[in-house]
C-alpha positions in Angstrom: 99.7 68.7 47.0 100.7 70.3 50.3 99.6 73.7 51.6 101.6 75.2 54.5 100.1 77.9 56.6 102.0 80.1 59.0 100.0 82.0 61.7 101.3 84.4 64.4 100.7 82.2 67.4 99.9 78.6 68.2 96.4 79.3 69.5 95.5 81.0 66.1 96.9 77.9 64.3 94.7 75.6 66.3 91.6 77.7 65.7 92.2 78.1 61.9 93.0 74.4 61.5 89.8 73.5 63.4 87.7 75.7 61.0 89.4 74.7 57.7 89.7 71.0 58.7 86.0 70.9 59.9 87.1 69.2 63.0 89.2 66.3 61.5 92.6 67.6 62.6 95.6 65.7 63.9 98.4 67.3 65.8 102.1 66.5 65.3 105.5 68.1 66.2 108.1 69.4 63.8 111.4 70.4 65.4 109.6 70.7 68.7 106.9 73.0 67.3 103.2 72.0 67.2 101.8 71.6 63.7 98.1 70.9 62.8 97.4 68.6 59.8 94.2 67.8 57.9 92.8 67.0 54.4 90.8 69.6 52.5 89.9 69.6 48.8 92.2 66.7 48.1 95.1 68.7 49.5 97.3 68.0 52.6 97.3 71.0 54.9 99.9 71.9 57.6 99.2 74.8 59.9 101.9 76.1 62.2 101.9 78.9 64.7 104.9 81.1 65.2 105.9 82.8 68.5 105.5 86.4 67.4 108.8 87.7 66.0 111.3 84.9 65.5 113.9 87.2 64.0 115.3 90.5 65.4 117.8 93.3 64.7 120.9 93.8 66.7 124.4 95.2 66.1 127.3 92.9 65.1 129.4 91.6 67.9 132.2 94.1 67.4 129.8 96.9 68.5 128.8 95.2 71.8 131.6 96.6 74.0 130.2 99.8 75.5 133.6 101.2 76.5 135.4 100.5 73.2 132.8 101.8 70.8 131.7 105.4 70.6 127.9 105.4 70.9 127.7 107.9 68.0 129.1 105.1 65.7 125.9 103.2 66.2 123.8 105.8 64.4 125.6 105.0 61.1 126.3 101.3 61.7 124.0 98.8 60.0 122.1 96.5 62.4 121.9 92.9 61.3 118.7 90.8 61.3 119.1 87.2 62.5 117.0 84.3 63.8 116.3 84.6 67.6 114.1 81.4 67.9 116.0 78.7 66.0 113.5 75.9 66.6 110.8 77.8 64.7 113.2 78.6 61.9 114.0 74.9 61.6 110.3 74.0 61.5 109.6 76.5 58.8 112.5 75.1 56.7 111.2 71.5 57.0 107.6 72.4 56.2 108.5 74.8 53.3 110.8 72.3 51.6 107.8 70.1 50.7 105.2 72.8 50.2 103.4 73.5 47.0 101.6 76.5 48.4 102.5 78.8 51.3 99.9 81.0 53.0 100.8 83.7 55.6 98.0 84.0 58.1 99.4 86.3 60.8 97.5 89.2 62.3 96.7 91.7 59.7 98.6 94.7 60.9 102.1 96.2 60.5 103.8 93.8 63.0 101.8 90.8 61.8 102.8 91.4 58.2 106.4 91.7 59.3 106.3 88.5 61.2 104.8 86.7 58.2 107.7 88.1 56.0 110.2 86.6 58.5 108.7 83.2 57.9 108.6 84.0 54.1 112.3 84.9 54.0 113.3 81.6 55.7 110.9 79.5 53.6 112.1 81.0 50.3 115.7 79.7 51.0 114.4 76.2 50.4 111.2 76.6 48.4 109.9 78.2 45.3 106.3 77.7 46.2 104.1 80.7 45.7 103.4 82.8 48.8 99.9 84.2 49.5 98.3 86.1 52.3 95.0 85.3 54.1 93.5 88.5 55.5 90.9 88.4 58.2 89.6 90.4 61.2 88.2 87.7 63.3 88.6 83.9 63.8 85.0 83.3 62.9 84.1 80.4 60.6 82.7 82.5 57.8 85.6 85.0 57.8 88.3 82.3 57.9 86.8 80.3 55.1 86.4 83.5 53.0 90.0 84.6 53.7 91.5 81.3 52.6 89.2 81.0 49.5 90.4 84.5 48.4 94.0 84.9 49.5 95.9 88.0 48.3 99.5 89.1 47.8 101.5 89.8 50.9 101.9 93.6 51.6 105.6 94.3 51.4 105.2 98.0 52.2 103.4 97.2 55.4 106.1 94.7 56.4 108.9 97.2 55.6 107.2 99.9 57.6 107.6 97.7 60.7 111.2 97.0 59.6 112.0 100.7 59.4 110.6 101.2 62.9 112.7 98.4 64.3 115.9 99.8 62.9 115.3 103.4 63.8 114.2 102.5 67.4 117.3 100.3 67.8 119.6 103.1 66.6 118.2 105.7 68.9 117.6 103.5 72.0 121.1 101.9 71.9 123.1 105.1 71.1 121.3 107.4 73.5 121.1 104.9 76.4 124.8 104.1 76.1 125.9 107.7 75.8 123.9 108.9 78.8 124.8 105.9 81.0 128.5 106.1 80.2 128.6 109.9 80.7 127.0 109.6 84.2 129.4 106.8 85.1 132.3 109.2 84.5 131.2 111.2 87.5 129.6 108.7 89.8 130.0 105.0 90.5 126.7 103.3 89.5 125.7 100.0 87.9 122.3 101.3 86.8 121.4 101.9 83.2 119.6 105.1 82.3 117.3 103.9 79.5 116.4 106.4 76.7 113.8 105.2 74.2 112.2 106.8 71.2 108.7 106.3 72.4 109.4 105.4 76.1 111.0 108.8 76.9 108.3 111.1 75.5 105.7 108.9 77.1 107.4 109.5 80.4 107.6 113.1 79.4 103.9 113.5 79.5 103.8 112.3 83.1 106.7 114.5 84.0 105.0 117.6 82.5 101.9 117.0 84.6 104.0 116.4 87.7 106.0 119.6 87.1 102.8 121.6 86.8 101.6 120.1 90.1 104.9 120.9 91.9 105.0 124.4 90.5 101.4 125.2 91.2 100.8 128.2 93.3 97.5 128.0 95.2 95.3 131.1 95.3 92.4 132.0 97.6 88.9 132.5 96.1 85.5 133.1 97.5 82.2 131.7 96.3 78.7 132.8 97.4 76.1 130.1 97.6 72.4 130.3 98.6 70.1 127.6 99.8 66.6 128.2 98.5 63.4 126.6 99.5 59.9 126.3 98.0 57.0 123.8 98.2 59.0 121.7 100.7 62.0 121.4 98.3 65.5 122.7 99.0 67.8 123.6 96.1 71.1 125.5 95.8 72.3 128.3 93.6 75.7 129.7 92.9 76.4 133.5 92.5 77.1 134.3 88.9 80.4 135.7 89.9 81.6 132.2 90.4 85.0 131.9 92.0 85.8 135.4 93.0 89.5 136.2 93.4 88.8 139.7 94.9 87.9 139.2 98.6 86.6 142.8 99.0 84.2 142.3 96.1 82.9 139.0 97.6 82.5 140.6 101.0 80.7 143.6 99.5 78.2 141.3 97.6 77.7 139.1 100.7 77.1 142.1 103.0 74.3 143.4 100.7 72.4 140.1 100.6 73.3 138.0 103.7 70.1 139.0 105.5 67.7 138.5 102.6 64.9 136.0 103.1 63.2 136.1 99.7 64.4 135.6 96.1 62.7 135.8 92.8 62.9 133.4 89.8 63.6 135.8 87.0 64.3 133.3 84.2 63.6 129.7 83.6 64.9 127.7 80.6 64.0 124.2 79.8 65.7 122.3 77.0 65.6 118.7 75.8 69.2 117.4 75.2 70.2 114.2 73.5 73.4 112.3 74.5 74.4 110.2 71.5 75.9 106.7 71.7 79.7 106.4 71.5 81.4 105.9 68.2 82.4 102.3 67.3 85.3 101.0 69.4 88.9 101.3 68.2 92.0 100.3 70.2 92.8 103.6 71.9 89.2 104.1 73.0 89.0 100.5 74.2 92.2 100.8 76.3 91.1 104.2 77.8 87.7 102.8 78.8 89.1 99.6 80.2 91.4 101.7 82.4 88.8 104.3 83.3 85.8 102.1 84.1 87.4 98.7 85.0 90.7 99.9 86.4 92.6 97.4 84.1 96.0 98.5 82.8 96.4 99.0 79.0 98.9 96.2 78.8 96.7 93.7 80.6 93.6 94.8 78.6 95.3 94.3 75.3 96.6 90.9 76.4 93.1 89.8 77.4 91.6 91.2 74.1 94.2 89.3 72.2 93.1 86.0 73.9 89.5 86.8 73.3 90.3 87.3 69.6 92.4 84.1 69.4 89.5 82.2 71.0 87.1 83.5 68.3 85.0 85.6 70.7 85.8 89.2 69.4 87.3 90.8 66.3 90.9 91.8 65.9 91.6 94.2 68.8 94.3 96.4 67.1 92.6 98.9 64.9 92.4 102.7 64.5 89.0 102.4 62.8 85.9 103.8 64.5 83.4 103.5 61.7 81.6 100.4 60.2 81.6 99.7 56.5 78.3 100.2 54.7 78.0 96.5 54.2 78.9 95.4 57.7 76.6 92.6 58.8 75.2 93.5 62.2 72.2 91.1 62.1 74.0 87.7 62.5 75.9 89.0 65.5 72.8 90.5 67.1 70.8 87.3 66.6 73.4 85.4 68.6 72.8 87.8 71.5 69.1 87.2 71.6 69.8 84.7 74.3 71.6 85.2 77.6 72.2 88.4 79.6 72.1 90.7 76.6 68.8 89.4 75.0 66.7 92.4 76.0 69.0 94.9 74.3 69.7 92.8 71.2 65.9 92.2 70.6 65.3 95.9 71.0 67.8 96.8 68.3 66.6 94.0 66.0 63.0 95.3 66.3 63.8 98.5 64.4 66.3 99.8 61.7 69.9 98.9 62.6 71.9 102.1 62.5 75.4 102.9 63.8 76.7 106.4 64.7 80.1 106.3 63.0 83.3 108.2 63.7 85.7 109.5 61.0 88.7 107.3 61.5 89.2 104.5 58.9 92.5 102.5 59.2 91.6 100.6 56.0 92.6 97.3 57.8 90.1 96.1 60.3 86.5 97.0 61.4 86.0 98.5 64.9 86.4 96.0 67.8 83.2 94.1 68.2 82.0 90.7 69.5 81.8 87.9 67.0 79.0 86.0 68.8 77.5 85.5 72.2 79.4 83.4 74.8 78.6 83.0 78.5 80.8 83.9 81.4 81.5 80.2 81.9 82.7 79.8 78.3 85.0 82.8 78.7 86.5 81.4 82.0 87.0 77.9 80.4 88.8 79.3 77.3 91.0 82.0 78.9 93.0 81.6 82.1 93.3 85.3 82.7 91.5 87.3 85.4 89.2 90.0 84.1 88.6 88.3 80.8 84.8 88.3 81.3 84.8 92.0 82.3 86.7 92.9 79.1 84.3 90.9 77.0 81.3 92.4 78.7 82.7 95.9 78.1 83.2 95.2 74.4 79.7 93.7 74.0 77.9 96.5 75.9 79.8 99.1 73.9 78.9 97.3 70.6 75.2 97.2 71.6 75.2 100.8 72.9 76.5 102.1 69.6 73.4 100.7 67.8 70.9 102.0 70.3 69.0 105.3 70.5 70.4 108.5 72.1 69.7 109.1 75.8 67.3 112.0 76.3 67.5 114.5 79.2 65.4 117.5 80.2 67.7 120.2 81.4 66.5 123.1 83.4 68.3 126.3 84.2 67.0 128.8 86.7 68.1 132.4 87.1 67.4 133.6 90.6 67.7 137.2 91.7 68.5 138.2 95.3 68.4 142.0 95.7 69.8 142.5 92.1 72.5 139.8 92.6 72.0 136.8 90.2 72.3 133.2 91.2 72.2 130.2 88.9 70.9 126.7 89.5 70.7 123.8 87.1 68.9 120.5 87.0 68.7 117.5 84.8 66.1 114.7 84.5 66.6 111.6 82.3 63.5 111.1 80.1 64.8 108.1 78.0 67.8 106.1 79.0 68.4 105.0 75.4 71.9 103.5 75.0 72.7 104.1 78.7 70.4 101.1 79.5 73.0 98.7 78.3 76.1 100.7 79.2 76.0 101.3 82.9 79.6 102.6 83.1 78.5 106.2 82.3 75.6 106.7 84.6 73.9 110.1 84.5 72.3 110.9 87.8 69.2 113.1 88.0 69.6 116.5 89.7 66.0 117.6 90.5 64.8 121.2 90.8 61.4 122.1 92.3 58.4 123.0 90.1 58.8 126.8 89.9 57.8 129.4 87.3 59.2 132.8 86.3 58.5 135.8 88.7 57.7 133.3 91.5 59.2 134.1 94.9 61.2 131.4 96.8 62.5 131.4 100.3 66.2 131.8 101.3 67.3 129.5 104.1 70.8 130.7 104.2 73.6 132.5 102.2 77.2 131.6 102.6 80.5 133.3 101.6 83.0 130.4 101.5 86.7 130.9 101.3 88.5 128.1 99.3 91.8 127.6 97.6 92.5 126.7 94.0 93.7 123.1 93.6 96.7 121.9 91.6 96.1 119.7 88.5 95.3 116.1 89.2 97.7 113.3 88.4 97.4 111.9 84.9 95.2 108.8 84.6 96.3 106.0 82.2 93.3 106.9 80.0 94.5 110.5 79.7 98.1 109.3 79.0 96.8 107.1 76.2 94.9 110.1 74.8 98.1 112.2 74.8 100.1 109.5 73.1 97.4 109.1 70.4 97.1 112.8 69.9 100.9 113.3 69.5 101.6 110.1 67.5 103.7 108.4 70.1 103.6 104.7 69.4 100.8 102.9 67.6 97.5 101.4 68.7 99.4 98.1 69.2 102.6 99.4 70.9 101.2 102.2 73.2 100.6 99.8 76.2 104.1 98.4 75.9 105.7 101.9 76.2 103.7 102.5 79.4 104.8 99.1 80.7 108.4 99.8 79.8 108.4 103.0 81.9 107.0 101.0 84.8 109.6 98.3 84.4 112.4 100.9 84.3 111.1 102.4 87.6 110.3 105.7 86.0 106.6 105.8 87.0 103.9 103.6 88.5 100.2 103.4 88.6 98.1 103.6 91.8 94.5 102.9 91.1 93.8 104.7 87.8 96.4 107.4 88.3 100.0 107.6 87.1 102.6 108.6 89.7 106.1 109.5 88.4 108.9 108.1 90.6 111.9 110.3 91.6 114.2 108.4 89.2 111.9 109.2 86.3 111.3 112.8 87.3 115.1 113.4 87.7 115.9 111.9 84.3 113.1 113.8 82.6 114.0 117.0 84.4 117.6 116.7 83.4 116.7 116.0 79.7 114.1 118.8 79.7 116.7 121.3 80.9 119.5 120.2 78.6 117.9 118.3 75.6 114.2 119.1 75.7 113.8 117.7 72.2 114.1 114.2 73.7 111.2 114.7 76.1 108.9 116.5 73.6 106.9 114.3 71.2 107.6 116.4 68.1 110.5 114.5 66.4 109.0 111.1 67.4 105.8 112.1 65.7 107.8 113.0 62.6 109.5 109.6 62.6 106.0 107.9 63.0 104.8 109.8 59.9 107.9 108.6 58.0 107.0 105.0 58.9 103.4 105.5 57.8 104.6 106.9 54.5 106.5 103.6 53.9 103.4 101.6 54.6 101.4 103.8 52.3 104.0 103.3 49.5 104.8 107.0 49.5 108.4 106.7 50.6 111.1 104.2 49.8 112.3 102.0 52.7 116.0 103.1 52.4 115.0 106.8 52.1 113.0 106.5 55.3 116.0 105.2 57.2 118.2 108.0 55.9 115.7 110.7 56.9 114.9 109.1 60.2 118.6 108.7 61.1 119.1 112.4 60.2 116.4 113.3 62.8 118.0 111.1 65.4 121.4 112.6 64.7 119.9 116.1 65.3 118.8 115.0 68.7 122.1 113.2 69.5 124.0 116.4 68.6 122.0 118.4 71.2 122.6 115.6 73.7 126.4 115.8 73.3 126.4 119.6 73.2 124.7 119.8 76.6 126.5 116.9 78.2 127.9 118.8 81.2 124.5 120.2 82.3 122.8 116.9 81.8 125.4 114.8 83.6 125.8 117.2 86.5 122.2 116.9 87.4 121.9 113.2 86.8 125.2 112.3 88.6 124.3 114.5 91.5 120.9 112.9 91.9 122.4 109.4 91.7 125.0 110.4 94.4 122.1 111.8 96.5 120.1 108.6 96.2 123.1 106.6 97.4 123.5 108.9 100.4 119.8 108.8 101.3 120.1 105.0 101.4 123.0 105.3 103.8 120.9 105.8 106.9 124.0 106.1 109.1 125.4 109.2 107.4 122.3 110.7 105.7 121.3 113.9 107.5 118.6 115.6 105.4 118.0 118.2 102.7 120.4 121.1 102.3 118.5 124.3 103.0 120.7 126.3 100.5 120.5 124.2 97.4 118.0 121.4 98.2 120.6 118.7 97.6 121.5 116.2 100.3 123.5 116.7 103.6 125.6 113.9 104.8 128.2 113.2 107.5 131.8 113.4 106.1 134.7 111.9 107.9 138.3 112.9 107.1 141.7 112.5 108.8 141.2 115.8 110.4 137.8 115.0 111.9 134.1 115.0 110.9 131.5 117.5 109.7 128.2 117.7 107.8 128.6 118.7 104.1 126.5 119.0 101.0 126.6 116.6 98.0 126.3 119.7 95.9 130.0 120.6 96.6 131.9 122.4 95.1 128.9 124.5 93.8 127.4 124.4 97.3 129.9 124.8 100.2 127.4 124.6 103.0 128.8 122.8 106.1 128.0 122.2 109.8 130.3 121.2 112.7 129.9 118.1 114.8 131.3 117.1 118.2 134.7 115.5 118.0 133.9 112.3 119.9 130.8 110.2 120.5 128.7 108.1 118.1 126.3 110.2 116.1 122.7 109.0 115.7 120.4 111.2 113.6 117.0 111.6 115.2 114.8 111.9 112.1 111.6 112.4 114.0 113.0 115.4 115.9 112.8 119.0 114.6 115.0 121.7 116.2 112.9 124.6 117.4 115.8 127.0 116.9 116.2 126.2 113.2 118.9 123.5 113.3 118.9 121.4 110.1 118.8 118.1 112.1 119.0 116.8 115.6 121.4 114.0 116.6 122.1 112.1 119.8 125.8 112.0 120.7 126.5 108.6 122.4 123.9 108.3 125.2 125.0 111.5 126.8 123.4 114.6 125.1 121.8 116.0 122.0 123.3 118.1 119.2 121.4 120.4 116.8 123.4 120.9 113.6 124.0 124.5 113.0 123.1 125.4 116.6 125.3 123.2 118.9 124.8 121.1 122.0 121.2 121.1 123.2 122.2 121.4 126.9 123.3 125.0 126.2 119.8 125.8 124.8 117.0 127.3 126.8 114.6 125.1 124.7 116.1 121.8 125.8 113.4 120.9 128.2 110.7 121.8 125.6 112.3 119.6 123.0 113.3 116.8 125.3 110.9 116.8 128.3 111.6 114.4 131.1 109.8 111.1 131.2 107.6 111.7 134.2 107.0 108.6 136.3 105.0 110.1 139.2 104.8 112.8 141.9 107.9 113.2 144.1 107.0 112.1 147.7 109.4 114.7 149.2 108.5 118.0 147.3 106.2 119.3 144.7 108.4 118.1 141.8 108.1 115.0 139.7 110.1 111.8 139.5 111.8 111.1 136.1 114.2 108.4 134.6 117.9 109.1 134.8 120.2 106.8 132.8 124.0 106.9 133.3 125.3 104.6 130.7 129.0 105.0 131.6 128.3 103.6 135.1 125.7 101.1 133.9 123.1 102.4 136.3 119.6 103.9 136.2 117.3 105.3 138.8 114.5 107.8 139.4 115.3 111.4 140.4 113.3 114.6 141.2 112.9 117.3 138.6 113.3 119.9 141.4 116.6 118.2 142.4 115.4 117.9 146.0 117.7 114.9 146.4 115.0 112.2 146.6 115.7 109.2 144.4 114.3 105.7 143.8 116.2 102.7 142.6 115.3 100.6 139.5 116.1 97.1 138.4 119.7 96.9 137.3 119.3 94.2 134.6 117.0 93.8 131.6 115.4 96.1 129.0 113.2 98.7 130.8 110.1 100.2 129.2 107.9 102.9 130.8 104.3 102.0 130.1 101.4 104.4 129.6 99.2 102.8 132.2 99.4 103.9 135.8 99.2 102.1 139.1 95.7 102.2 140.5 97.0 102.5 144.0 99.6 105.3 143.9 99.2 106.8 140.4 102.8 106.2 139.4 103.5 104.8 135.9 103.9 101.1 135.4 107.1 99.8 134.1 108.1 96.6 132.2 111.4 94.8 132.5 112.5 92.0 130.1 115.6 90.1 131.1 117.2 87.7 128.6 115.7 84.2 128.7 113.1 85.3 131.2 109.5 86.3 130.9 108.8 90.0 131.0 107.4 91.5 134.2 105.2 94.5 134.7 105.0 96.4 138.0 104.6 99.8 139.6 107.8 102.0 139.4 107.2 103.0 143.0 109.0 100.3 145.0 107.3 101.3 148.3 103.9 101.1 146.8 102.0 98.5 149.0 99.9 97.3 146.2 99.9 93.7 147.4 102.1 91.2 149.3 102.8 89.4 146.0 103.9 92.7 144.5 106.3 93.4 147.3 107.8 89.9 147.0 108.2 90.4 143.2 109.8 93.8 143.9 112.3 92.2 146.3 113.3 89.7 143.7 113.7 92.5 141.0 115.4 95.1 143.1 117.5 92.7 145.3 
């Protein structure tokens, strides 16, 4: 009798074989895939790990030509599922052909069930062996033995829910990406692909909305009146109850009345004890948010590490919506394992009393909250998992688990109402009385804010009162933790796929993370802005949330698989219709931006931003001459003239004081302000281009400056007062005027570097008698 087991990954196969085979396991290779064999209960067992999905959906070959196939056709075409990893399919076929029993042991979630059904569909072509399902939430010995002793029927609804998602995502992603990309290519030459994804796009939309609110924010002035009080040697602050006052006159009036006051009175004192409860048990979204917020680890990396911790048998399955423990959950065995090592103090404290969890309300009916399976040391983690931050993630999960079972943290909070000449100020303080769960969970530290021991009707001194003008600040950038919260709230993606949607946007170059914050890139902002103005339904999460609910209904058995595809396709067609109806507006903005980006990269011809339409100004050369024009043409006909001859070099660091849009150097002769004309006709030329002063003129009260005549290949020093006095300079080599000056005459030092010779530094004043060696060097340089 042979039992064949298919797991989701090789590491899980090795762990399960080790547990079921009680250590007596041999490893072999079938079609190049590792298989673990052992004897158990007089049966021969073979355990094989897959490589995630080994099959995938795609359109038939006749739909692959982007230019020959209307993207709309893809919405009604039926994608085909085929094997993508043939060696695994061959290994399944060989093992299944001799199997008496087949057990699917992939991760127990929607994707895991679907991966198991892929193996099942291949196996059933060569085998009639019954197929069962082993369900487990951790790779602990007890749970694995129980799961294989009590296998259940595979969950077809769960597998088909994943199937529905794959098909609908492919339809939308392929059709929309092709349509937008091809439409833009009609207007502008580009090889880039503008990727539109059913979850990727609304995810980027959240970042875009925050960025738009930041860019559109109008800062306002406000005033706040604060007082520094003092009593019994303690200083403490109070804020006027008016808070941030928008009315300057009102703030000035209040301040004028009290600014000279020296005494205030405590008119009310309130002291309350407040409890801060432990966090609810840990589900995937909360785990990813906290790993990002407290550890600065991206959601994608956090989930990858958690997956390896699970496969190593250190934590429970990390993809779950559940944040409540079942009534019969066994905390004690886990806690006992933590009575040694760095967590012993906290585990022993919990075991000394009644073990109680503060539960949330979410129950995914699949896995318990994320929790450690048993204690392992940092060394054990580093030996088992070759990923940085693995210990930090494990430590976070352990501390969270222990914190949930500990007592609330208690604080004494004091609020003072202080009166200054009928004006009320407020001051608050907080003192921790019992750290409770915060002892084990240092990530959320609560610092004390002390107030002095005062009573009602007591007078206190006033050291100073200030009336400070400030300005309102724009919203902050989204953090990855906040982005995950928005995705969870609006049903974008699932607990398992949310990190991948964030990673996809980064890969596409739509946004990036710096520290814990998310920064949208110009490509992402432009795409989202164009979609928001023409097809806002693509950016908003509403329809995607409806499609997610359809998929959930398939998993719950409330909707037929085919019916979900019909309804989901109808929703996608609704969005596609809006996309095609608003093609011109969408493409005009996107094509213009792509053209602008191309111009910006062309440093030779890029001039700057058009002041009339905020598009891009560039140098345009025709048979009739050259000029500066806007990429917004024909909508924007803004142009500027250029001199007919001479190489144009845009000086990007220069700003024209007369309002020219840019300043250029024409050859090596003169400067030109676009929109103004040649700078030598401008009375501000000497302000904009001051002479490089070398030293005082020996003949008059003017200064000596560098004169370069490129056409004659000569350079010398002349007087700013044009008294006729000149000084020669070396004819050859690259000349640099240094900041340091000659200690003898006060003239600037210069540096000359001739080809294949060492650089020389010397005083620009050739008659400076600094030293005999200097004079000899000068003779060699000047000839």
